[in-house]
N, C-alpha and C positions, 0 to 999 in steps of 0.2 A: 504494500500500500504506500502510495506516495502522493505528493501534490495536495490538491484540494481535499481529497478523501481523507488523507492522513490528518490534515489540519482540522477537519470537522470531527474526526474521531477523537483527537486530543481535546478539542473544545467540549465534546460530550463527556469525555472522561473527567475533565475538570469540573463540569457542572454537577455530575453525579457525586464526585469526590467531595465537593463543597457541601452538598446537601447532606450526605451521609456523615461527614465530619462534624456537622452541627448537632447531630443526634447524640454524639458521645458526651459532650458537656451537659446536654439537656437530661439524658437518661441518668448520668452520674449524679447530677444535682438532685434529681428526684429520689434516687436511691439513698443519697447522703442525708436527705431530709428525715428518713425513717430508719436507716441502718448504719452500721459502722463503716468506716472508710474502706475496708477491704471488700465491701459489697460491690464496688465499681468493677472489680475484676470478673464478676459473674457475667457482665456484659462484654467486656473486652476479650477475655480468653476464648470463648466460643467463636467470636467473629474472627479473631486472629487464626484460630485453627482452621476455620472454613476458608479463609483467604489463602493460607498455605496449601491446603488441599487443592483448591482451584488452580493456584499457580502451578503446582506440580503436574496437574493433569492437562491444563489448557495452554500454558505458555510454552512455546517451542524452546528446546535447549539451544539450538543454533540457528540464527537468522542473520544473513548478510554480514557475517563476521569479517573483519578486516585485519590487516597486520599492523595497524597503527598502534603506537605505544599507549599504554594506559596512563591517564593523567594522575599520577600518584600525588604530586604536590597539591593539586586541586582537591583530591579526595581527603587528604590529611587536613587541609584548610577547612573543608566542609565539616569534618568531624569536630574540629576545634571550635568552630563558630556555633554549631548546634549545641555542643557541650556548654559553651558560655551562655547561650540563650537559656538552656535548661537550668543551669545554676542560678542565673539571674532571676528566673521565674520562681525558683524555690527559695531564694534568699530574700527577695523583695517584699513579700507580704508581711504584714504586721504579725509578729509572733503570737500564735494562739488565736488569731482572728481570721486569717486567710481572706476569702472574698468578703466576709462580713465587715472587714475594715472599711469598705466603701459603702456599706449599707445594704449589700445584696445578700440574700440567702443563697444557698448553693443552687437551688432551683432557679432563682432569679438570674443568677450568673449564667446558667445555661440558656435561659430565655433571651438574655441580652445579646447572645451571639446570633440568634435566628435572623434578624434583619440583614446582617452581612452575608449569611449563607443564602438567603433568598435572592439578594442582589447577584451573588456569584452564579446562581443557577440561571438567572435571567441574562446576565452579561456574557457568560462563557460561550454560548453558541454564537453570539454575535461577534465575539472576538475572532472567530475563524474567518469571517468576511474581512475584518480589519487586517488580519495577517496577510490574507491574499492580496488586498489592495495596497497596503503600506509597508508590509514586512514585519518580521518578528521583533526587531529592535524597537521600532516605533511603538508597537503594541505593548511591549513590556514597559517602555518608558511611560506611556499613558497610564498603565496600571500602577506604577510606582508614584506617579503624580497624584492619583486618587488616594493612594494609601497615605501619602504625606498630608494631603488635604484633610483626610479623616483624623489623623493624629493632631494636626493643628487645631481642628475644630474642638477636639476633646481638650487640648491644652488651654485653649482660650475660653471655653464655656464651662469647664468643670470647676465647681466650687466645693470646698470642704463642707460636709454636712448636707449635701444635696445628692442623694444616691442615684437620682435619675439623670444626673449630668446636666440638668438645666442650670442656667445662670441664676444667681441669687435674685436678680430683678424679675425673672420669669416665675419664681416660686411664689405661690399664693401666701 
């Protein structure tokens, strides 16, 4: 598969991935409202086992392999950056409060992710057309611009004591 069909497949995969990824925090939040923290693994482990089984059976072992060298420095850099992100997420929350530090229950934290996931589902298929028209670099840059705008919005509108993220002037 190549060209437009490949681009559309990747866009579909992104949309489905975004939708399913939003279910993790939502289901975990619901479980944490009623059960101990270990209960979240009852959702994760069966899904991981299913994904491994499907990959084993459906993903071909060899497809269009080349003799190009593996990008080991890039792989190592990816591991280090992801490790830094995970450590930052684990260290950053207020000790003993987690998501409750900003006024969200665990379920509310999962619900807060749903708008972003919904937009990903809507935008991902359209991104295939943008890649075809303008190229992957332009499309990625547009995505990064929207991420930065989202973070700037949170930075400028978030006030302490307002768990919904509304500015103090918009709070009744």
